[in-house]
C-alpha positions in Angstrom: 2.5 19.5 -10.6 0.5 22.6 -9.6 1.5 25.4 -7.4 -1.0 26.1 -4.6 -3.1 28.7 -6.5 -3.2 26.6 -9.7 -4.1 23.6 -7.6 -7.1 25.4 -6.1 -8.2 26.8 -9.4 -8.0 23.3 -11.0 -10.0 21.8 -8.1 -12.7 24.5 -8.5 -12.9 23.6 -12.2 -13.6 20.0 -11.0 -10.4 18.5 -12.3 -10.1 15.1 -10.5 -6.3 14.9 -10.7 -6.0 18.2 -8.9 -8.6 17.1 -6.3 -6.6 14.0 -5.7 -3.4 15.9 -5.4 -4.9 18.3 -2.9 -6.2 15.4 -0.8 -2.8 13.6 -0.9 -0.9 16.7 0.0 -3.0 17.5 3.1 -4.9 14.3 4.2 -2.2 13.0 6.5 -1.9 16.2 8.5 -5.6 16.8 8.6 -6.3 13.2 9.7 -4.0 13.7 12.6 -6.0 16.9 13.6 -9.3 14.9 13.3 -7.9 12.0 15.3 -7.2 14.4 18.2 -10.9 15.1 18.5 -12.5 11.8 17.7 -12.6 8.6 19.8 -11.6 6.2 17.1 -9.7 6.1 13.8 -12.9 5.3 11.9 -14.6 8.4 13.3 -11.6 10.5 12.5 -11.6 9.1 8.9 -15.3 9.9 8.6 -14.7 13.5 9.8 -11.8 13.8 7.3 -14.0 12.6 4.5 -16.8 15.0 5.4 -14.3 17.8 5.7 -12.9 17.2 2.2 -16.4 17.2 0.8 -16.9 20.6 2.4 -13.5 21.7 1.1 -14.2 20.8 -2.5 -17.6 22.6 -2.2 -16.1 25.8 -0.7 -12.7 26.1 -2.5 -14.1 28.8 -4.7 -14.5 31.0 -1.6 -10.8 30.6 -0.5 -9.3 34.1 -0.9 -5.6 33.4 -0.2 -5.6 35.7 2.8 -4.2 32.9 5.0 -2.2 29.7 4.3 -4.3 27.0 2.7 -3.4 24.5 5.3 -4.7 26.8 8.1 -8.0 27.2 6.2 -8.2 23.4 5.7 -7.5 22.7 9.4 -10.3 25.1 10.5 -12.7 23.1 8.3 -11.6 19.8 9.8 -11.9 21.2 13.3 -15.3 22.6 12.6 -16.4 19.3 11.1 -15.1 17.4 14.1 -16.9 19.8 16.5 -20.1 19.3 14.5 -19.7 15.6 14.8 -19.1 15.9 18.5 -22.0 18.2 18.9 -24.3 15.4 17.8 -23.3 13.6 21.0 -24.2 14.6 24.5 -20.8 15.7 26.0 -20.8 16.0 29.7 -19.1 19.3 30.7 -20.1 18.8 34.4 -16.9 18.2 36.3 -18.5 17.0 39.6 -18.0 13.4 38.6 -14.3 13.7 38.4 -11.9 13.6 41.3 -9.3 16.4 41.4 -5.9 16.0 43.0 -3.0 18.3 43.2 -0.1 17.6 40.9 3.5 18.6 40.6 4.3 20.9 37.7 7.7 19.2 37.1 6.4 16.7 34.6 9.4 15.1 33.0 7.9 15.1 29.5 11.3 14.4 28.0 11.0 10.7 28.9 7.6 10.3 27.2 7.2 9.6 23.5 5.0 11.7 21.2 2.7 8.8 20.6 2.3 8.2 24.4 1.4 11.8 24.9 -1.2 11.7 22.1 -2.7 8.6 23.6 -3.0 10.3 26.9 -4.7 13.3 25.4 -7.0 10.9 23.4 -8.0 9.2 26.6 -9.3 12.3 28.3 -13.0 12.7 28.9 -14.6 14.0 25.7 -15.3 17.5 27.0 -11.8 17.9 28.4 -10.2 16.5 25.3 -12.1 18.9 23.0 -11.3 22.0 25.0 -7.7 20.9 25.6 -7.1 20.4 21.8 -8.8 23.7 20.9 -6.9 25.7 23.6 -3.5 24.1 23.9 -2.9 22.7 20.5 -5.0 24.9 18.1 -4.5 28.1 20.0 -8.1 29.3 20.4 -9.0 31.6 23.3 -11.5 30.4 25.9 -14.2 32.9 24.8 -13.8 31.5 21.2 -14.0 27.9 22.5 -17.1 28.8 24.5 -18.8 30.2 21.4 -17.8 27.2 19.3 -19.1 24.6 21.8 -22.0 26.5 23.2 -20.7 26.6 26.7 -19.6 29.4 29.1 -16.1 30.7 29.1 -15.8 29.5 32.7 -16.7 26.0 31.6 -14.1 26.1 28.9 -11.5 27.2 31.5 -12.5 24.5 34.0 -12.5 21.8 31.3 -9.0 22.9 30.3 -7.8 22.9 33.9 -9.3 19.5 34.4 -7.7 18.1 31.3 -4.4 19.5 32.4 -4.7 17.9 35.9 -5.6 14.5 34.4 -2.7 14.7 32.0 -0.3 15.6 34.8 -1.5 12.6 36.8 -1.1 10.3 33.7 2.4 11.7 33.0 3.5 11.3 36.6 2.2 7.7 36.6 4.0 6.9 33.3 7.2 8.5 34.5 7.1 6.4 37.7 6.7 3.3 35.6 9.7 4.3 33.5 11.7 4.9 36.7 10.8 1.4 38.0 12.3 -0.3 35.0 
């Protein structure tokens, strides 16, 4: 069993056991990150595989100036964004209807899996911006640069994602109340 620094050094030397250990240690968490961006489990698995190929090729550049998991997450996110960039994502919000929504959401009644499914069902542009802003903690100007959109578009996509989620949560809560 390696400590983190030894594990990275062994991976850089090409030791298969260390590479397997690195994968097993982080694959579950990183797959969950990938799944938040991609439409299907297969796409998320492809992103994870591509990300680990990049990781193994770049481990020699890891400088231990941040936690390894954070560095790995960034590679997975960038790999997912690259995969999404190959698609034509519609950031035009005119096709969506907006409605006012109450801020008292009642999230306590929802399960984690249900909330993740709701996020996963968002339109692609909204989902991507929501994940980057609300979950990963990027700023709108950073998101704009990553996605090649304006900061205003990033903000409007997040606002739209939030509105859709509020509607979905309210609908789910009303279903729970009816039971």
